[in-house]
C-alpha positions in Angstrom: 0.0 0.0 0.0 1.4 3.4 -1.0 1.8 6.4 1.3 -1.0 9.0 1.3 -0.3 11.6 -1.4 2.4 9.5 -3.1 2.4 9.1 -6.8 3.6 5.9 -8.5 6.9 6.4 -10.2 7.7 9.7 -8.4 11.3 10.9 -8.7 13.7 10.7 -5.8 12.9 13.4 -3.2 15.4 16.2 -3.9 15.4 20.0 -4.3 15.1 21.1 -7.9 17.1 23.8 -9.6 14.7 26.3 -11.3 16.0 29.3 -13.3 13.9 32.3 -14.0 14.5 35.4 -16.2 16.0 38.1 -14.1 14.8 41.4 -15.5 16.8 43.7 -13.1 19.4 43.1 -10.4 21.2 45.7 -8.2 23.1 45.9 -5.0 21.0 48.1 -2.7 23.3 47.8 0.3 27.0 47.2 0.1 28.1 45.7 3.4 31.4 44.9 5.0 30.8 41.2 5.0 27.8 40.7 2.7 25.5 42.8 0.5 21.8 43.1 0.0 20.6 42.6 -3.6 17.3 43.5 -5.1 16.1 41.5 -8.2 13.0 41.8 -10.4 12.2 38.6 -12.2 9.5 37.0 -14.3 7.7 34.1 -12.5 5.1 32.6 -14.7 2.8 35.4 -15.9 3.9 37.9 -13.2 6.9 40.0 -12.3 8.2 39.8 -8.7 10.7 41.9 -6.7 12.7 40.3 -3.9 15.6 41.5 -1.7 18.0 39.0 -0.3 21.4 38.8 1.4 24.1 38.0 -1.1 26.4 35.6 0.7 29.8 34.2 -0.3 28.9 30.8 1.3 30.4 29.2 4.4 31.8 26.0 5.9 31.4 24.5 9.3 33.2 21.6 11.1 31.8 18.9 13.4 35.0 17.8 15.1 34.9 14.4 16.8 37.6 13.3 19.2 38.8 9.7 20.0 36.2 9.5 22.8 33.4 10.2 20.3 32.8 13.7 21.8 32.0 16.7 19.6 33.6 20.1 19.9 31.3 23.1 20.4 32.3 26.7 20.7 30.4 29.5 22.4 30.6 32.8 20.7 28.8 36.2 20.9 26.5 36.9 18.0 25.3 40.5 17.9 22.1 40.1 15.7 20.6 37.8 18.4 22.6 39.3 21.3 23.5 35.9 22.5 26.6 33.8 23.2 25.3 30.8 21.4 26.8 27.3 21.1 27.9 26.6 17.5 30.5 24.7 15.4 33.8 26.1 14.2 32.8 27.8 11.0 33.6 30.6 8.6 33.0 32.3 5.3 34.2 31.3 1.9 35.8 34.7 1.6 39.1 33.7 0.1 38.9 33.9 -3.7 38.9 30.4 -5.3 39.4 28.6 -2.0 38.1 25.0 -2.0 35.4 24.5 0.7 37.4 21.6 2.3 40.5 23.8 2.5 38.4 26.5 4.1 37.0 24.1 6.7 40.6 23.0 7.5 41.6 26.6 7.8 38.7 27.5 10.1 39.3 24.5 12.4 42.9 25.7 12.9 42.0 29.4 13.2 39.1 28.9 15.7 40.2 26.0 17.9 43.9 25.3 17.0 43.1 21.8 15.7 43.9 19.8 12.6 42.2 16.6 11.4 43.5 13.7 9.4 40.1 12.4 8.4 37.5 14.6 6.6 34.1 13.6 5.3 31.2 15.8 4.0 28.3 15.6 6.5 25.7 17.8 4.7 25.1 21.0 2.9 22.2 23.4 3.6 20.7 26.7 2.7 20.4 28.6 6.0 17.6 30.9 5.1 16.5 30.4 1.5 13.7 33.0 1.7 16.1 35.7 2.5 19.7 34.7 1.7 21.5 32.7 -1.0 24.0 31.3 1.7 25.0 27.7 1.2 27.0 26.1 4.0 28.9 22.9 3.8 29.4 21.0 7.0 32.3 18.5 7.4 32.9 15.7 9.8 36.5 15.9 11.1 38.2 13.0 13.0 41.7 12.0 14.1 42.3 15.4 15.6 45.7 16.9 16.6 46.7 20.2 18.0 48.2 22.7 15.6 51.8 23.9 16.0 50.9 27.3 17.5 47.7 29.0 18.7 46.1 31.3 16.2 45.9 35.0 17.0 42.1 35.8 17.4 40.3 39.1 17.4 36.8 40.5 17.7 34.1 38.1 19.0 36.6 35.2 18.8 38.7 36.7 21.6 36.6 35.1 24.3 35.5 31.8 22.6 34.5 29.1 25.0 35.3 25.5 24.0 33.3 22.5 25.2 33.6 18.8 24.4 30.2 17.0 24.8 28.8 13.6 23.8 26.7 13.5 20.7 23.8 12.3 22.9 24.1 15.3 25.2 24.0 17.6 22.2 21.0 15.9 20.7 19.2 16.2 24.1 20.0 19.9 24.3 18.7 20.4 20.7 15.5 18.5 21.3 14.9 20.4 24.6 15.3 23.7 22.8 18.4 24.8 24.7 20.5 25.1 21.5 19.1 27.2 18.6 22.0 27.6 16.1 20.5 26.1 12.9 23.9 24.9 11.6 24.7 23.2 14.9 21.3 21.6 15.1 21.5 20.3 11.5 24.9 18.8 12.0 24.1 17.2 15.4 20.9 15.6 14.1 22.6 14.5 10.8 25.5 12.9 12.8 23.0 11.2 15.1 21.0 9.8 12.2 24.2 8.7 10.4 25.4 6.9 13.6 22.0 5.1 13.8 22.5 3.8 10.2 26.0 2.7 10.8 
């Protein structure tokens, strides 16, 4: 018996690229980190106007130690005025840099670690109604300390590091105590992957 609403022979469940004719595109705010773009485009029989954050993309790292603990960092985020728990992460702001190389760089810069084993965990659009940001999250294992600590600045000056079990992180997510979307997605994906393995 098929599931309600299912259609026989349906394609594999996946997002679908869909291009439209862009009639006008302009940067309406030129920011230090990212810009706001306004576009007018044809969609079916109508024209629509949308503004969105134009983002260079980002990477994040779910670092797992030999005891199967994951590394979280707590960092101040001004838009939400919160020191939230999150993963080591950063922008793809180096021209032509490979996402894996960026993830390796961010792990070293934010927590002074290197990893010998890297696997893609998942990619996600963080807020597809308002930003074109795509973040790729990597699973990093076989961790070692870098040769020297990185010189941090800004909000990274008072980073707090915490190693927790994956189960503790899942519990905190499901209880609503952690709200960083990238951390949530990575923790739940790692938990689901562990269940399949």
